[in-house]
C-alpha positions in Angstrom: 0.0 0.2 -0.1 1.5 3.6 -0.9 1.2 5.8 1.8 2.5 8.8 -0.5 0.4 11.1 -2.5 1.7 11.6 -6.2 3.0 14.8 -7.7 2.3 16.2 -10.9 2.7 19.3 -12.4 0.3 22.3 -12.0 -0.5 22.5 -15.8 -1.1 18.5 -16.2 -3.8 19.0 -13.4 -5.6 22.4 -15.0 -3.7 24.9 -13.1 -1.1 27.5 -14.4 2.4 27.4 -12.3 2.4 30.8 -12.9 -0.9 31.9 -10.8 0.6 29.1 -8.0 3.4 31.5 -7.9 1.7 34.4 -7.8 -0.9 33.3 -4.7 1.8 31.9 -2.9 3.3 35.2 -3.0 -0.2 36.4 -2.1 -0.4 34.2 0.9 3.7 34.9 1.7 2.8 38.5 2.4 1.0 37.2 5.7 2.4 36.5 8.9 2.8 33.5 8.5 1.9 30.6 6.5 4.2 28.2 8.1 3.7 25.3 5.3 1.0 24.9 2.6 0.2 21.7 0.1 -2.1 22.1 -2.9 -3.5 18.9 -4.3 -5.8 18.7 -7.6 -7.1 15.7 -8.7 -5.4 13.4 -6.0 -1.8 14.8 -6.7 0.2 17.2 -5.0 0.6 20.1 -7.7 2.8 22.6 -5.2 4.5 22.7 -1.6 5.6 25.3 0.3 7.2 26.1 3.3 8.3 29.2 5.1 11.9 28.5 6.5 12.6 28.4 9.4 9.5 26.4 9.7 9.8 22.8 8.5 8.1 19.9 6.5 9.3 17.0 9.0 8.0 19.0 12.2 4.2 18.1 13.4 2.3 21.5 13.8 -0.6 22.1 16.7 -3.5 21.5 14.7 -5.8 23.7 17.5 -9.2 22.9 16.7 -8.4 21.0 13.5 -8.4 18.5 16.1 -12.2 18.7 16.3 -12.5 17.2 12.6 -10.4 14.0 13.6 -12.6 13.1 16.9 -15.5 13.5 14.7 -13.8 10.7 12.3 -13.6 8.7 15.5 -17.5 8.9 16.0 -18.4 7.9 12.7 -16.0 4.7 12.9 -17.4 4.2 16.5 -21.2 4.5 14.7 -20.4 2.1 12.2 -18.6 -1.0 14.3 -22.1 -0.1 16.4 -20.8 0.9 19.5 -22.8 4.3 19.5 -25.5 6.4 17.5 -25.5 10.2 17.4 -29.1 10.2 18.6 -27.7 9.0 22.0 -27.8 10.8 25.2 -24.4 12.1 26.5 -25.6 11.3 30.5 -25.9 7.6 29.5 -22.2 7.3 29.0 -21.7 8.0 31.9 -24.4 7.4 34.6 -22.3 7.7 37.5 -22.5 11.8 37.1 -26.5 11.9 37.0 -26.3 13.6 40.4 -24.0 16.0 39.4 -26.4 17.5 36.7 -27.8 21.0 37.7 -29.9 21.8 34.7 -32.4 18.9 33.6 -31.8 19.7 30.1 -28.4 18.3 30.4 -30.4 15.0 30.4 -31.4 15.5 26.7 -28.1 16.3 25.2 -27.2 14.0 22.9 -23.7 13.2 20.9 -25.2 15.0 17.7 -25.9 18.3 19.9 -22.5 18.0 20.8 -21.1 17.3 17.2 -22.9 20.3 15.9 -22.1 22.6 18.9 -25.8 23.1 19.8 -25.5 21.8 23.6 -27.6 24.5 24.8 -24.5 26.6 26.1 -24.7 30.2 25.0 -20.7 30.5 24.7 -17.8 27.4 25.1 -18.0 25.6 28.4 -14.7 25.4 29.3 -14.7 27.8 32.3 -16.5 25.2 34.0 -14.0 22.5 33.2 -11.3 24.6 34.8 -13.1 25.7 37.7 -13.8 21.6 38.8 -11.3 21.5 41.8 -10.7 17.6 41.3 -10.0 19.1 37.4 -13.0 16.7 36.2 -13.7 18.0 33.0 -16.6 15.4 32.2 -17.9 16.8 35.9 -17.3 20.1 34.8 -19.2 19.6 31.4 -22.3 17.5 32.9 -23.0 19.8 35.7 -22.7 23.0 33.5 -26.1 25.0 33.7 -27.5 25.6 30.1 -29.1 28.8 28.6 -30.7 27.2 25.4 -32.8 23.8 25.0 -30.3 21.4 23.8 -30.3 21.3 19.7 -31.4 24.8 18.9 -28.5 27.3 19.3 -25.3 27.2 17.9 -22.3 28.0 20.1 -18.6 27.2 19.4 -17.6 24.8 22.2 -14.7 23.0 22.6 -15.1 21.4 26.0 -18.2 19.7 24.0 -15.9 18.3 21.5 -13.9 17.1 24.7 -17.0 15.1 25.9 -17.1 13.6 22.4 -13.2 12.3 23.3 -14.4 11.1 26.5 -17.5 8.6 24.9 -14.9 7.6 22.5 -12.8 6.5 25.8 -15.6 5.0 27.7 -16.9 3.0 24.7 -13.5 1.7 23.4 -10.7 2.0 25.9 -8.9 3.9 24.0 -8.0 7.4 23.6 -8.9 9.0 20.1 -5.3 8.9 19.3 -4.7 5.2 20.0 -8.3 4.4 18.5 -7.2 6.2 15.1 -4.2 4.5 15.0 -5.5 1.3 13.0 -8.1 2.8 11.4 -6.6 6.2 10.1 -3.6 7.1 10.7 -1.5 4.0 9.9 -3.2 3.4 6.5 -2.6 6.8 5.9 1.2 6.5 6.9 0.7 9.3 9.2 2.6 9.1 12.6 1.0 11.5 14.5 2.8 13.5 17.3 1.1 13.9 21.0 -3.0 14.7 21.6 -2.9 16.4 24.6 -4.9 15.3 27.9 -6.9 16.2 30.2 -6.5 16.0 34.2 -7.6 12.2 33.7 -5.4 11.6 31.1 -8.3 11.4 28.0 -7.4 13.2 24.8 -8.7 16.6 24.8 -10.5 16.3 21.5 -11.2 19.5 20.5 -7.6 20.6 20.5 -4.1 19.6 21.4 -3.3 17.2 18.4 0.0 17.7 16.5 0.2 16.7 12.7 2.6 17.4 10.0 1.3 19.7 7.0 1.5 16.2 4.7 -0.5 14.6 7.2 -3.0 17.1 6.7 -2.5 17.1 3.1 -3.5 13.2 3.2 -6.6 13.6 5.4 -7.7 16.3 3.6 -7.5 14.1 0.2 -9.1 10.9 2.1 -12.3 13.2 2.8 -12.7 14.4 -1.2 -12.4 10.9 -1.9 -15.4 10.3 0.8 -13.3 8.0 3.3 -11.6 5.8 0.6 -7.6 5.4 -0.1 -5.7 3.2 -2.1 -9.1 1.5 -2.7 -9.9 0.9 0.8 -13.0 2.6 2.9 -11.1 4.0 6.0 -13.8 6.1 7.1 -17.6 5.4 6.5 -19.0 7.4 3.5 -22.6 8.1 5.0 -21.3 9.4 8.5 -19.2 12.0 6.1 -22.0 12.8 3.6 -23.9 13.5 7.0 -21.0 14.8 8.8 -20.4 17.6 6.2 -24.0 19.0 5.5 -24.7 22.4 7.3 -26.6 21.3 10.4 -26.5 24.0 12.6 -27.1 27.6 11.6 -24.0 29.9 12.5 -24.8 32.9 10.0 -24.9 35.0 13.5 -21.0 35.1 12.8 -19.4 37.9 11.1 -16.7 36.6 9.0 -18.2 34.9 5.3 -16.7 31.6 5.6 -17.7 31.1 9.2 -21.5 31.4 8.8 -22.3 29.2 5.9 -23.1 26.6 8.3 -21.8 24.3 10.8 -21.6 20.2 10.2 -20.2 17.3 12.6 -17.2 19.3 13.5 -16.6 20.5 10.1 -17.5 24.0 8.7 -19.3 24.8 5.5 -17.4 27.4 3.4 -18.2 29.8 0.7 -16.8 26.8 -1.5 -16.8 23.3 -0.3 -16.1 22.6 3.6 -13.0 22.0 6.1 -11.7 21.4 9.5 -9.7 24.5 10.6 -8.0 25.6 14.0 -7.0 28.9 15.5 -4.4 31.1 13.6 -4.7 29.3 10.0 -4.7 25.1 10.6 -6.9 24.2 7.9 -8.3 20.8 5.6 -10.0 22.5 2.7 -12.1 20.2 0.7 -13.3 21.6 -2.6 -15.4 18.5 -4.2 -16.9 20.6 -7.4 -13.2 21.7 -8.2 -11.6 18.2 -6.9 -9.1 19.8 -4.9 -7.8 20.1 -1.4 -5.4 22.3 0.4 -3.3 22.1 3.9 -2.3 24.6 5.7 -0.1 25.2 8.9 0.1 29.1 9.9 0.9 31.8 12.4 -1.7 34.4 11.8 -4.2 36.7 13.8 -5.9 37.1 10.1 -6.5 33.4 9.3 -9.4 34.4 7.0 -7.4 36.4 4.7 -5.7 32.6 3.5 -9.2 31.8 2.2 -9.8 35.4 0.6 -6.9 34.6 -1.3 -7.6 31.2 -2.5 -11.4 31.5 -3.4 -10.6 35.1 -5.2 -7.3 34.5 -7.1 -7.1 30.7 -7.3 -10.4 29.2 -7.6 -11.5 31.6 -10.9 -8.6 30.4 -13.0 -8.8 26.3 -12.4 -9.1 24.3 -15.8 -11.0 21.0 -15.9 -8.5 19.8 -18.6 -4.6 19.8 -19.0 -3.1 23.1 -20.0 0.4 23.0 -22.4 3.2 22.6 -19.9 5.2 25.9 -18.8 9.0 25.9 -18.2 8.8 29.5 -17.6 6.2 29.5 -15.2 7.4 26.1 -13.2 10.6 27.9 -13.0 8.8 31.3 -11.4 6.9 28.9 -9.3 10.3 27.1 -8.3 11.7 30.4 -7.3 9.1 31.5 -4.9 9.1 28.5 -2.9 12.9 28.9 -2.4 12.6 32.3 -1.7 9.7 32.5 0.9 11.4 32.0 4.0 10.4 34.4 6.9 12.7 37.2 6.8 15.2 37.9 9.5 15.2 41.5 11.1 18.5 43.3 9.9 21.6 42.3 12.5 22.0 46.0 12.8 25.1 47.6 13.5 27.6 45.8 15.6 27.8 46.8 19.2 30.6 46.3 21.6 28.8 44.9 24.7 30.2 42.5 27.3 28.5 39.9 28.5 26.4 39.9 31.4 25.1 38.0 34.3 21.8 39.3 36.2 19.1 37.9 38.8 15.5 38.4 38.2 12.9 39.4 41.3 10.3 36.2 42.0 8.2 35.6 39.0 5.0 33.4 37.9 7.8 31.7 35.3 9.9 30.4 38.0 13.2 32.0 35.9 15.6 33.0 38.6 18.3 34.9 36.3 20.8 34.1 33.7 23.3 35.6 31.5 23.9 36.8 28.4 26.9 36.1 25.9 27.7 37.4 22.9 29.5 35.7 20.2 30.2 37.0 16.6 27.5 35.7 15.3 25.0 35.1 17.7 23.7 35.9 21.1 23.1 32.9 23.9 20.5 34.0 26.5 20.9 31.4 29.4 18.3 31.4 31.9 17.7 29.4 35.4 14.4 28.2 35.4 13.0 25.2 37.7 14.2 22.8 35.1 18.1 23.9 35.3 19.6 26.1 32.7 17.5 26.7 29.4 19.5 28.7 26.4 17.9 30.9 23.9 20.0 30.8 20.7 19.6 33.4 18.7 21.5 34.5 15.2 22.3 37.9 14.1 20.1 38.6 11.0 19.3 35.1 10.5 17.5 32.2 12.6 19.3 30.0 14.6 17.2 26.4 15.7 17.5 25.2 19.3 14.9 23.8 21.7 13.3 24.8 25.0 10.6 25.1 27.5 10.6 28.1 29.6 6.9 28.8 30.9 5.1 26.1 28.5 4.2 22.7 29.2 7.1 20.9 27.3 10.0 21.6 25.1 9.2 23.2 22.0 11.8 23.4 18.7 12.1 27.3 17.9 14.2 29.6 16.0 15.9 32.8 17.1 16.8 35.7 15.3 18.7 39.0 17.2 18.8 42.4 16.0 20.4 45.5 17.5 17.5 48.2 17.4 19.7 50.7 18.7 23.1 50.8 20.6 21.2 50.2 23.6 18.7 47.7 22.7 18.8 44.3 21.7 15.5 42.4 20.1 15.4 38.5 20.1 12.8 37.1 17.8 11.6 33.5 18.7 9.5 31.3 16.3 7.6 28.4 17.7 8.3 26.1 15.0 5.8 23.2 16.2 3.3 26.0 16.8 1.5 29.4 16.5 3.5 31.6 19.2 6.0 33.9 17.9 7.7 35.8 21.1 10.0 38.7 21.4 12.4 39.5 23.7 13.6 43.1 24.0 16.9 43.7 26.1 17.9 47.1 27.5 21.5 48.0 28.4 21.4 51.4 28.9 23.4 53.1 31.9 25.2 49.7 32.6 22.2 48.2 33.8 19.3 45.5 32.3 16.1 46.0 31.5 13.8 42.9 30.2 10.5 43.2 28.1 8.6 40.2 26.7 5.6 39.9 24.5 3.9 37.4 22.2 2.4 37.5 18.7 -0.6 34.8 18.3 -0.9 34.2 22.1 -4.3 32.6 22.0 -5.1 30.1 25.0 -1.0 30.9 26.1 -0.7 32.2 29.5 1.4 35.3 29.5 4.8 35.7 31.1 4.9 38.0 33.9 7.2 41.1 33.7 10.9 40.0 34.4 12.3 42.4 36.5 15.8 42.4 37.2 17.4 42.4 40.7 20.9 42.9 40.1 23.3 42.6 36.9 27.1 42.2 36.3 29.4 42.3 33.5 31.0 39.0 33.1 
């Protein structure tokens, strides 16, 4: 069985290489489309990564994880383990006494799948408020504002409950349940799927996959669940799951008000799974096209605008003559599409420093900063020991660190002198959406630290780091 998607020239699939070059150039203006793969008629026609982001790094999918949880529900239904009309409480009878709103007894799996549990906002605060960290109890004991099945409210805790149901009926977490049924047949080795305190996959977020993994998943959905002649996902469930069951027309952005299925969004064109900051699995049945995207951006709708407005109107149903010049242009755009590193700035002769911080929420005690000809190294004393931030002058340098996060992440750092007393270090999270900036001031022989983050959704912000003392070393 082949795990690889075929690759063809864009022209052989009815798309101009020059057009793809233009589309990618527009996408490269966004900060940042980290990786993108476009498929037509089942073949890869373009693949691009913005260095230092890489093809081999699994990325945080955020809410694109929801579509995989939905597929697990479809598989469990096909195996006669559940029905979407089943009441959620029936899977957790030991929690019946915890229910505070009698309407909770009527919430079905379908209500969770379509984001119509009866809540008016995401119910996650109730999970976090549970003193024992019991997310199931937090959901089932939460109050409802609407009758189940009547009101759309995006609710990641509802998707977590779907994950908890899968674990209850199969004895497996969603990730492990999908391994032989979905991931392994596609040749996907998923990264982690983050868990609640009880060890259940979060369901609505927390899965890490490579951009090519998303591309395979997208093509599988476009093929109605078939891969290499084998029906991996039930076609009848996918047909049902991608219909617009819930009315979300109250939303403002055009691609977020076209209807919602079973953890899939309807779009102005086709349907999709999507996650925060630009994680996309786009399926366009009429055009026989799929697109996979990993991003780190605040305006993720711009990706769809560019694809709908520039690419779709110029697709052809038949092959086009090969275009060597267009192919060369597309190759050039892909080769030059890295994230621009900040200029190194004028070289400043500053000695190395050691410093101590006042107590802070991140638990960073202090550390040192050392300057080399082509980089600087910020060594920080954390609760786990010394961790280094490495930043190249005028270029990105890759390393790994954890700092305030839950686990270590692959990072890339770039350093730039903004003036003779101000050093700025930019950090890109290669497996996620966060982009951090450290600003270090050296005026009057004393150090000042400022830290900020971009695309900080769902991330605790670091408290200010105040220097107690510093000295040259």
